[in-house]
N, C-alpha and C positions, 0 to 999 in steps of 0.2 A: 176327647175333649174338643179335637180340633175343627169337627163338625158343629159341632155348638158354638165354637168361637167367630165359623163363618156365618152361621143365623143371627148371631148377636150382633155380627156386621151389617147385615141388611136393615136390625132395626136400628141399629144407629144412622143409615143413610133414610131410615124414613123419618126417625125425627129431626134431621140435617134437611132432608125435602119440604119437611109439612110445617115448622116453624124457623127455617132458615139460620140458623145457628144453634148452636150447644150442643148436637151431637155428637159433633168430635171430641167431647172430652170424654166421653164412652172409650174408644179405641184403644189408650193404653191400658185400662186394666184387662180388656177384652186380650190384646196381647199377652201380658204377661200371665194372666192367670187361666185362659183357655189355649191358646194359640203355645204357650209356654216358651217366650221369648224373653230374657233378662230385661227387665227395665231400662236398663242404658241403651240397650239396641233398640227395643222397642219406641223409645223416642225418636228413633230415627226412620223407623217405619211411618209411625204417626206423622212424620210431616209428610211425607209422599203420597200416605191416604187423605190425610187431613187438605194437602194445597190439589190435590187432583181433585177432589168432589168440589172445594171451594171452585174451583175454577168451571167445573160441569153446573155448580148450581149460579154461578154469576152471570152464566148464557141467558138465561130467561130474564135477567135483570140489567142485561148490556141490551138486551133486543127491544124493553120497554122504556129504554133511557131512564132507568131506575139506579143511576150509579155518577156519585159526582166526582167524577176523575180527579179535578183541583184538591179536594178537601182530601179526598182518599191517599193524593199522594204526599199531602202534608202528615199524614199520620205514617206512610208506607216507609217514607224515606227514612225518618231516622231507624225505624223500628225493621226493616232490611240490614241496616249497617249493623243494629244490636244483636240481631238473633247470628247473622253471619258467625258476627267474629265473637260469642258467644258458644257456637258450635263448633268453628276451628280452631280456637284459642281457649276459652276458659272450661269447658267441657273436659277437654282430653288430658287435661292439667288437676282436675279435680281428684283428688285421692280417694283412695278404695275404701279407707277407714278413716274417718274423721273424729277427734278427738275433743266433743264439745263439753266443757264441764266437768271433766273426768267421766262422761258418760262415749263409749264408741257406737259411733253412726255410721254404718256403709252408706255407700255410696246409692246403691239402691235402695236401702232406707230414706235415705234423705230425697231423692225423687220421688219417692211414691207417699211421702207425708208432705210435700210439699207439694204435689199432685191433688192429694186428698182433702188440705186446705184451702185448695183453688177452685176444686168442686162444691166445695160448703160454699163459700164466695158466689159462684155461680149459680147455686140452685137458691140461696136467698134474695139473689137479683133478681132471679125468675118468678120466684113466689110473689114477692112482693114490687114486683115491675111497675114502675109509676116510670119510666125514663119520655114517656109524650108530655109527660109536662117541664119542659125546657125551661131556664132560667133566660128571660129575657132582658133581665140586666148586663149577666155576661156575654151576650149575643151582640148587644151594641160594643161592647169592646172588642175587635174583631184580633188586637195586637198579641191582646191577652189571651183569648179564647186560642188562637194559634199558636202560644207558646206550651197552654195546657197541653192541646194534643201533640204536640212534641213531644213533650214530656212523656206523655203516656204511652207513646209508639215506643217511645224508648224501653219504657216498663213490661210491656206487654212485649217486646220482642227480646228481652231477656228472660223473661217464664216461658215463654214459648219455643226460646234455645236451651232451655235446661229439662220442660216435661213433653216439648212434641206437639202441645194442645194449639189447636187454632187461637185462642183468647177472644171469640167473636163476645165474651158475654161481658169483655169489659170493653172492648171496642164500640161496641153499639152503644151504651150509654153514653159513652163520651163521644161519639158523632152525631148524637141526638142534642144532648145539653150543651157542649160547648160550641158546635156547627151548626143547631139548628134545622137539621134536617130531618125530613116526616121517618116514621119509623121504615116505610120500606127502602125508600133512599139509603138507610142508616144500615140496615141489611144488607141488600144489596154491594154499595161499598164494603161493606167489612167482609163477605167473601171474597173480592175483588183483592183488600189489602190481604186478607190471610193467602191467598195463590201467592200474593208475591214473595210473603215473607219466609213461608213453607219451602218454595222453591230455591230461594235464596239460603237457609237454613241448610238443605240440604245440599248442597253444594261447598258449604262449609263440612258437611260430613262426607263426602265425598273425597276433598282435596286431604280428610284427616285419614282416610284408608280404611273407613266403613266399608263392612260388606253385607249386602242384602239377599237373601232368600227370594229370586223373582218367582217363584210359584206359588210361595205363599203369597207376596205382593199382591201378583194377579188375582189369584183367587180371593184375598178379602175385599179388592176394590171391584172385583165384578159382584159380587153380592152387597156390596156398599153401595152403587149405580143402580141395584134393581131397587133395593130400599128407598133410595131418593126418589127413583120415579115413580114409585107407588104414593111416597110422602107426597109431593107435588100433587096428584091428581087428589087425593084425600083433603088435601089442605083446603082446598075452595067449599068443602062442606061442613070444616070445622072451625070454630074460631080457634084465632092463635093464641087468645090469653087462656084458655081452658089447654089448649095444647103445653104452652109455656109452665102451669101450672102444675100439672102432672107432670110434666118433666124434669120441674124443680124439685119436686118431692121424692121421683126416683134417683135424682143425683146425689138428693141428701141421701139417701137412704146407702147407693154405692159408696158413697165417703166413708159413712160411718163404716161400713165394712172392712172398706180398706184400712182404715185407722186400728181397726179391732184385730185384725188379721196380721199385719205388718208390725202393731206396737205392742200392742195387749196379750198376744198369743206367743 
């Protein structure tokens, strides 16, 4: 199963390289169902893998000057603080069993359920992607849009802290709609933000005493990077909207599988 997990990691890298975002949301189920790592610990692996691949992916955007660093920092700073606090303090004290309306929910089930719901949101955003149509009225009010970006940065930081996903599917629409960035600049800025907050999230993990298997981590990273290189090459020949639609439906399928496996079975 671990070999299949490595192969799927390359598929994740291919998606990330071809559409610029979204592929990292697959890493948690790969780690849990194919590598055999617990959901809680998998979020730590995910932060490293997502952060490193986002750094690699952002290098090309930096080269082409397609990252708006001022907007990225407005989003990133509150997100960094939130993801660090979540990993350092909130996640370690989250009880192993949660009693909600007399229903016993384990910590791992909570993480996987929240993750599957965010996957559904991600899938719907990609299937019905219309983020290019930014609101001109909102863009005229600089203070208002910056406040919205800050609050979304906090929200993304919190969810990233819990599930370890990059959150690009939430970051990109916010940057396009509230900052008026074009799609390529939004994707580049998103990758830069994901790298920063993933790094700070893992710092929180390290200070909490989380132990990582370096061999497994390096194996996944190698296959992911190979997939990213391939994805970057094929993205020039395939329309990004088609890729997003296909990936959106696939993400929806994976989310349904997680819900059925974790809740109904």
